[in-house]
N, C-alpha and C positions, 0 to 999 in steps of 0.2 A: 627896783630890782625884783626879779622873780626866778624861782628854781623850776627847771624842766628836767625830764629824765629821758635818756636815749631809749627809743622804742622801735626795734627793728620791724615789728609787726605793723606799726603805723607807717613806717617808711615803705614797706612792701605794698600796703594798701594805697599809698600815694603814688605808686608806680616806679619807685626807685628799684632798679634791677639789682637783685642779689644784695640786699641791704646788709644782711648779717656779715657776709664776707667783706663788704666795703668797710663796715665798722671795725671788724677785727683787724683789717689791714692797717687801720689808723690807731690800733691799740685801745679801742673802745669796746665796752661790753654792754649788753642789755642792762638797763637800770642805772647807767652812769649819769650822774647829775651834771647839769650845766646851768650857768646863771646868765640871764640876759638883763641888761640895764633897762630902765624905764623907756628909753628911746629905741629899744630893740637891738642895741649894739651888743656885740659879743667880744668880751675881753679875753683874748687868746691866752694871756699869761695867767690870769686868775683861773680860767677853766683848765689850763694845762695842769695845775696843781690837783684839781679834782680828777682829771684823767689818770694821774699818776698814783692815786691812792692804792690800787691793787699791787703796784710794784713797790710800794712802801710798806707792804705787809698788812694793809687794811683790806680784808677779803669780804667782809659782810656788806651787803647792799644797804642794810640798816645803818651801818657806820658811815657809808658814803653819804647817805641822806643827812645824817647828823652833822658831818663836816660841812656839807653844803648849806644847811640851815644856820650853822654858826657863822659861816662866811657871809651869808645873806644878812643876818642880824647885825654883824659888824659893819658891813657896807651901808646898810640903811641908817644905822646910828651915825656913822660919819657924815653921810649925806644930809640927814635931817637935822642933826644937832651941831655939827661942826663945819658943814659946808665944804667937805673934802671927799676925795676918793680914797680907796684903800692904799693907793700908791703915794698919797700925800700925807698919810697919817704919821704922827710922831709920838714920842713918849707921853706928851701931855694928853693926846687923844686916848691912849691906852688907859691912863689914869682916870680920865673922865668917863670912859666906858665902864671901867671897874666900879667906879663910884655909882654910876647910874644902874648897873646891873646887880651889884652885890649889896649895896647899902642904901638903896632907894627907899624913900618913905612909902612908896606904893608897893605893898606886899605881892601884888600880881606880877611885878616886874623883876623881883629878886630871884636870882638863880643860885644854885648850890655851888659850893667851892669846887666840887669835882667837875662841874661844867666848865 
């Protein structure tokens, strides 16, 4: 999985006609993050959440990036350690993620409670 960011300038340079208006018509803003799977697939439901952040009161592009990074971290954990997708996760996966991220013996992997 990898994060990308909507860039109207890059779309214009690629020859997409009136990219900014096209993005706005679909409710997207410059800097909106989206996630692609390793095989290049686009999960519409996962990315719809990221698109909706401005309507949920999350206005800062820095916060959009933070949400996308958290989703990416969760998705990678599930794939690499549990053999699952975000849509297959259950309570046991949340517990395993918490254990790995909050009380890991590797201090570089531990995150704060606020995260």
